[in-house]
Structures are given as structure tokens and as C-alpha cells.
N, C-alpha and C positions, 0 to 999 in steps of 0.2 A: 667278051662282049664290047664292041665298037663303039665309039664315042656317039651318043644319042643325040638327034637334033636338038637343038636349042640347049645344049649343056654347056654352063659355063664354066666348069669341071669337071673330070671323071677320074676316081681313083679304083685301082683293082687290089684285093687283097688276095692272098691265096695260104696263108700260115695262121691257123688258127689254134689258139691252146686251150679254149672253153671246152670241156666234155658234152659230147653231142653237136658240138656247133657247126656251122657248115665248112666244107671244103675251100670254096670260093667266096668272093663277095664282090660285088660292084656298087659302088655309090658315087650318084651323078647329083651335081647342085645344077637346076633347070633354072632358065631364065624366067618362066612364068606358069600360071595354073595351065594355059592352051599346052605347052611344051609337056607338062606333067601327065595331062589326059591323054595326050597323043604316047607317050610312054608308056603309058598303061594298056591304052588299046593294042600296040603295036606287041608287045610282049603276049597279050591274050590271043592274038591271032596268030603268033609263032610258035603255041606252047602247047600241050593237052591240059585245060584247066580242069580241075577238079577241087572239090570239096576241101576244106583244110580237115584237119584232125579233128574231132570233136563235132563233125558236121557242120563246121565255120562254112557260111556262106562264102563262095570265090567267083568271080570277085566280089568283094562285098567292103563296107564301111569298118576300119577300125580304130580304136580308142586307146590313148594313154592309159596305164594300170593306174597313175595319179589325177588323171579327170575322166572318169569313165561315162560322165554325161555328154561329151565334146568328141565330136567327130574327127579324128586325125588324120584319116587318108583313106587310102583304098590298100585291099590286102587281097594276094592273089597267091594260089597254091597251084603248082601243078607239075610236068614234066617236061622238059626240054630235052631234045633227044632221048637217053636214058636215064638223065640225073633227075632228081626230085629239086623242088625249085618253089622258092618261096620269095614274092616280092611284095612290096610295098612303097607307097608314097606317104611323104610326111607333108601335109600342105603349108604349115607354118613356117617350113624351113627348105620350101622349095625343092624337096631331097627326092629321088629315086634311086631304091635300092634293090638288088636282087643278089639272092646267098643261093648256094645250091650244095647238095650231096652228092652223093655216087651211088651206082647200084647197091655195091656191098655196104653202104653206110658211109655217112649217116643218114639214115632214110628220111621221108617228109615230117614224119615224127618225132623225129629227133631234132631236126632243123626248127620244127613249130613250136618245141618246146623251150628249145634254145632263145627263140625270138620272142615268145610270152615271158619270158625271165626279164628279158632288156627292154622291153617296150612299157 
């Protein structure tokens, strides 16, 4: 993933040791909420957006497990190319994250389960 417009820093990761975790991840610290909203919009325009596992709205709000009454950002599930993808924004941290699986796995179900265990 190329560096996003409005990104102060971007980090790409490819090695994940968590079972069922993504094969790649990109984390971008963005300058403001407008850049965060733009990143979500661009991602939804360049991906095939699908409901998240469990028929969870995508894009839609997500909440930290520790504070289920507060919206923490936007969650998007989809396919980029042939790869299952999950992305989320974190409003408080101005962070935009995208993780991917592969057609042979981990699947969207796997990376969603991985994400929910860390959110």
C-alpha cells in the first residue's frame, strides 16, 4: 500500500505469528479526521465491500471491547484484488489500519476473528 495522503507515518508489516492473523498489515498515522475520512472513502472506492462476518455492517462503526458504548471508528470488510481485507479507523489515535489475508487463507472470517480478539 502506498503512503496515504495526510499520513504522518506509515508502517507495513508482513510477518505475523498470531494463528489466523493477517499475512500483511499497513498502519498509517494520519494528520487529522478529514484525512482519516478520506482514507476510508478511498478504500471503499477501490475495494469490493462486503458485510463483515456475523452480518456486521460494513462500512460501519466499531467499538473497543473495553468501551462498547463509545464508537471508536469505522470498520470495513472487503476484497482487494483476490485478497480478503479488513480495515478500520481509530478516531482517538488518528490511525488507519488495513490487514489482508490470501485466497487460500487466512480468510476474512479468520482475520475478523483475529481483529475482534485485539480490539
